[in-house]
N, C-alpha and C positions, 0 to 999 in steps of 0.2 A: 172384751166381747167374745163369748163362747157360743159356737153354733154347731150343730151337727147335722149330717145328712145320711141317708142310705143309697148306697150305689148299687143300683140292679144291672148285672152284667148283660141282660138279654134285651135291655131298652135301646130305642133307637130315637134319639131327640134331635129335631132339625137345628143344624149348625152349619153355616156356610163360612168355613175357615178359609178364606182367599187370601190369607196374610201375605203371602209372596208374589202376588200377581204383579204389583207395580210399587216402585218407590221413587220419589222424587229427588231432584237435583237443582242447582242453579242454573245459569244459562249453559248452553252446551258447549260453548268454547272453552269452559273451564275444564273439560275432559282432556285438553292438551297438556295440563299441569301433572307432574310427577306425584305430588302429594294427593291430588284428587284421586288419581288412579290406584295409589297404594291403599287409601281408605276405601275405595270401591272393590278393590281386590279382596280385601279383609271381609267386607259385608258379603260379597259372594260366596267366599270360601265357608263361612259360617252360618249365613241365612239362606242365600241364593234365590234373589228375585228374578222373575221372569221378563219384566219391562222396567224401563226408566223414562220417567218423563220430566222435561225441562224447558225453561224458556229460551228464545234468542235463536231459534233455528236460522231465520232470516236476517237477523241483526247484523250490522256492520262488521263485527269481529269475526264472523264466521265468512264474510268475503265472497259471498255466493253471487250476488246480484250485481252487474256492472253495466253501464253505459259508456259509449264512446261515439265520436264522430268519424265518419269514414272521408274518403278523399273528396267525395261530392257534398260534404258537411250535412250529411244525413245521420242521425241518431241510430246506432245500432246496439243491439243487446247481446251480452255475452255473459256466461255463467261459470264459475270458478269453483270446483268440488274439492280442491285440495284439502282444506280443514275438514270438510264434511266426510271425507274418506278417513282422515285420521281419526276422527271422533269415533266413527262407527266401526273402524277396525278395533279402536281401543274397547269398546262395548262389546264386541263379538268375541275378543280375546278372553272376557272374563264371564262370558255366558249370559249376557244381558242383551235384550232387544229393546229398541225405542218404542215408547208410546208417543207417537210424533204430535206435538203441539205446533201448529201452524200460526207463527208469530216470531219476531215483532217485524215493522215494517222496514224494508231497505230504506236508507235516507233517499236516495236517488228515486225511488218508486213513491215514496211518502207524499201524501197531499198538503203536509204541515210540519211544522218543527217540533210538536210536543213530544218530550222524551220522558222516561221514567227511569230512576235507579241511578246509581253512581255510573254505571257502564252505558246509560242514555239509549236505551232500547225505545225505539220510535212507536208511538201507539196513536198514529192516525191512520185513517183509511187510505188506500191505494189512490193514486191520481188516475189510474187507469186500471179497470177491473179485468180488462183483456189481458194486460201485461202481468198483474198478479196469478191470474189462471195460467197463464203461461210458465210463470216462475215455479209454481206447485207442480205442474206436470213434468217440467222438465227436471226438478229435483225427484221426484217419485220414480220418473223414468229412468235417471241415472242409478237410483238404488236399486232398482229391479235388474238392471243390466249387470251391476256389480255383484249383488247378492242373491239373484234369482227372483223371477216374478212370483213363483208359488211361495217363496219364503215372505217377500216384502209384502205381499197383499194381506199377511197375518199380522202386520204392525197396525194396531188401531190408531186412527188420525183424528185429532181433536182440533175444531177451528176456533183459533185465539184463546185468550185468558182473560177471565173476569171482565168482560164487557159492560157489565152493570156498574163498574167503577170509573168514574172521569180520569183517574189516572191511567188506567190500562187501556182506555178506548175514548177517544176525545167527545167529551160531554155526555159519556155514558149514553151515546145515542144508540137505543136498541134497534130503531128502524134500520140504522145504516148497518148496524151489525148484521142484521136478518139479510140485507143485501150480500155482504161479505160471505156471510153462511151459504146463501144459495148458490152464488157464483162458484165458491170453493167445492161445495157439496157435489154440484154437477160436473165440474172439471174432473173431479177425482174419479166420480162413478163412469164417466165417459172414458177415462183412460183404462180402467179395469173395474167392471161392478162388483168384484170380490172385495174390493177394499172395504173396511168397516169404519163409517165416518160418524162423528158425533159431536154433541156441544150442549149447552151453551157455555159451560165452565163458569157459571156464576158463582159469586160467594155469598155470604149470607145477608146482605144489604137487600132488603126488599125481596128477598128471594121468592116467595110466593108470588108476588106481582110478575116478576120477570121470568119465572118457570112458565107460569100460565100464559104469558105473552109468546114465549117461545113455542109452547106446545100449540096454540092457536095458530101461530105462523106456519110450522111444518104440516100441519093438518090442512090448513087451507091451501098450501101449495101442493100437497101430495109427496111430499119428500120422505121417502121411506129411510129415516134416520136409522141406523143400527143400534145406537146406545144414547142416552142422556148422561151428561156430566153436570157436577156441581163440586163445590168445596166445602170444607166443614171445620171451623175453628171453634174451641170451646171455652173462651175466656172473656171477660168483660174488657172494656178499652183500657189500656194501659195508663200508669201514672209514671211519666218520665223523670229521671234524674240523672244528669251526666250523660253517659253513653247507653243507659239502660232504661228498659220499660218494665215496670213491676206489674203484676196482674193477678186478678182473682179468677179461680176457675169456676165454671158454671156447674151445676149439680148435673150428673149424668143424664138422668131421664129427660131434663128439660133441655139439654142439649140435643138429644135424640129427637125430640118433638120436631125439629126443622126437618129433619131427614124423612121422619113420618109425613110431614105435610108434602114434600116433594114426592114421594111415593104415591100419596094419594092423588096428587094433581094429575101425575103421569097416568096413573091407571084408571082416571075418569075418561080419557079419550080411549074409545074401544080400538082403535088402530094401534095403540101403544100399551095396552093393559099387559102387565107382566114385562114390559120392556127392560132391558138391563139398564140400570142406573149404576154409573161409576162414580166414586168419589176420587176425583184426580188430584186433590190435595187435602190433607187433614193433618192437624196438629193441635196442641193445647193452645198456644199463643199463636197471633198471625204476623209477629214481629220478630225479626232475626236477632234481636238483642235483649231477650226476655230470659232472665237467669233461671225461670222455672225449667228451662229446657234441659238443664244440666243436672236436674235434681233426681233422686229417687221418687218424689212424689209425682214427677212427670211420668215416671215409668209405670208405676202403680195405676195412674188415672189412664194412659195410654193402654194398659192391659185390659182395664173394663171397658173400654172402648172397642177393643179388638174382640171382646166377647160379644159385642152387641150390633157392630156395624153391618155384618152380614145379614141382620135381618131384614134390611130394605135395600141392601146395595150388593151389586155383583163383586164389586172389588172396592179398595180404600188403600190410596197411596200416601204414605206418610211423607211429609215435606220437612226434612229432606233425609237422605243418607248420611251425609257429612257436613262438616263445616268450611269447607273451601266454597265461599259463598260471598257475593259482594253487592248485594242490593243496596246497602246502606254504607258501602265502603269495606275496605280491609279491616277486620276485627283487630283490636289491640292487643288482646290476651288469649290464651289457648282456651279458657272458660269465660264466655262472653255471652252466654245465652243464645248460641247460635241454635238453628232449626235441627242440626245434624243430629243422628243417634250416635255419632261417632266425632270426638273433638279433634282438632288438629294435632299431628304427630301420632295418628292412629291411635287414639286413647278412646276405648269403649265407654261412652256413658251409660247409666243404669237402662235407659229405655232401649238401648240395643238387645237386652236380654228379653224384653217384653216380646219383639219379633222373633227372637231365636226360640224362645220358649213356645210361642205359639205355632211356630214351622214345626216343631217337634212333636205336636199333638196330631197323631195319627190315628186312623181306624174310627170307629163310630161313637157318635158323642153319647154318653150314658147319663150325663148330669151336667146341668147348666143353671148355675146360679148367680147372683150379683157379685160373690167374691170367689167364685171357681168354676172352672170348666174341666170335666173329666172325659176322656175318651177311651175306648178299649180297642185294641188292636191284637187280635188272636186272644192269647191267655194274658196279655199284659196290659195294665191300667196305666195312663199317662195322663197327667193333670198339670194345670196351672192354677195357682192360688194366688190372689192379690188383696191387699189390705189398702184400699184406695180412699182418699179423703180429699176433700176440696180445701180444707183447713188443718192445721195441725191441732191434734186434741191429745196425743200421747196414749191412745188407746191401742193395745194390741189385740189381735185375732187368734183366738184358739178356735181351729177347726177339726172336729172329729168326723171322720169318715168310716163308713162301715160297708165293706165291699163283699160282694157275692164271691164264695171261694170254693175251688173243688181240689184243691191241694193242701198238704199239711202245712208247708213252710213257704213264705214269700220273702223275697229280697226288696227291701225299700231304699232306693236312692234319690236323694233330694238334692236340688242345687237351690242355694238363697241367694237372694240379691236384695239387700237392704241398706240402711245407713251405716251400719256396723261392718258389712261383710263386703260390700262392693260399691264404693263411694269415693271414686277419685277426686271429685270437687272438693270433700272433706280435707284429703291430703295436700291438694294443691293450696288451700287456704292455710294448712298447718306450715307449708314451705314459705309462706308470706306472698302468696299471690304473685309469683314471679310472671313477667310478661313475655320473658324469652327463657325458654327451658334449656338446661343443659342436658347432656346425655344421661347422667346420674338420676336427674329428675324425672325424665322421660322414662326410665328404666323403673324406676319405683312407681310412678303412675301407671303404667301397664301392669304393674303386678298388682296394683291395687283395684283393677278393673275387672277382676275375675269373681265369679261366684263362689261362695263356700259350699263344698260338696260334703254331705254327710250321708251315713248308711246305717241300715239296721236289719235284722232278720226277724220276721214276724210269725208266730204260730197262728193257725186259724183254729176256730171251734165252732163246732155245729154249723158248718158251711158258711161261716162268715170269718173275715179278717179285718181287725180295726186298726187304723192308724190315726195319730193325732199330731196336727202341725201348728206350732206357735210362730205366728208371723207379726213380725214388728210393724210398726206404722209405716206406710209407704213401701211396704214389702212385697217382694214376688217370691214365689217358690214354684219351681217344676218338680214333679216327682215322677218315678216310674216304680210300680209294683209289679213284679212279676214272679211265676213259681222259682222257687229256690232249690237248687241241687248243687252239691259240692263233689268234685272229683279230684281228690288230693293225689299228689305225687306218692310214690312209694316211701314211707317212712316220715312223712310230713303230717305234723300233728298241730294245728293252729292254735288249739287251746293250751297246749304245752308250751308254745312259743310266747304267747302273750302271759302266761303265767310265770 
């Protein structure tokens, strides 16, 4: 397929590129692991997210909530912030702040035995809402004392996770969730009204119904919620075989319709028209063992999402940054379809570069199409091109761009990520799909996880400069086009060198 566009340098097209606002993680306790922090450090060094959101703040592995009997046989409450301090210090050390999710329920505070995941996060309401509020206030107060009030109140707070699913909230009882939300919201605002608090973090199951219920509830109660949250996954239910779930991707516009519906519902309430909507989880598949997550197809499809999610949403948090993740247990192999943009042993999956490339898009948007985004920053054009497909067709994309130009020559530098140039999954398969990697295999896989960089010098004509890009199926290209000038050292002749 061949298409062409004219890039007008003085245009300004609306494009909310908030790609770096937040990224997801597994439960917070995993931040105590060395490999987890090595992956997060790599992600922060090359992309640099502002916030991180994960489950399990109050789960028992974080060991915050405790009860004991005193000498009079009375039950007393105490809090232990040892692991919380370690986790938060680890986050601060790599320049990322929490997007706090309140959950799950400490076992001793829970009203029931229901749990979810390999690590058994309790998903029942508290047996005492007063004690629940005390726990929230004590935790936030501790963080404020450690990191400063003015700092901690800038950390967004979300109440629970996917309460419209019975696995995440007992019986998916939304009326009970509303009780939890109201108590939590009021307790936090009483502590410091500057805190930004939101919910309901629903997933895509009957999302119109539950979003409407939530908006009705907060309107009726007069709760001045600071933002609305939901999740977004873009695949059909998986077909399972062995350890893995194989999925079909939903067409892009069809998947975006659910977000448009949520935006429409929120805006239909005068008090909340234009309110921020944050997608606090998104990915292609919603299971952590979907092989598509490791592929170039996932990268190209994710890039097409990154070009559009800002149309309805203030931010959109990829679930997750790395593959240290245990919802269904510890994975058996380095490539296992994990959510992460980075495989274990710090191997970058192609999707890593969808985020890195969009982070590099600075300046004003001057072109926004289904297969590319171009921005202009000063005299420099920067763009991301993606050949996204829900199914393999073998079709390449040839994209011809004509740019406004006021200089004679331009330097074009492109970074290419496709199945030929940046595909560690393919190399791992050629190695025989080893479950345990030796040092040499890790070295080779890290060597294969980099883009191919190519360059050219282009001449302008009649105030225009033209560039053509051949993008393989499931391919990504980042390019930078800027005025070219050369300042050689005395006696250095490049043309003589290469001839």
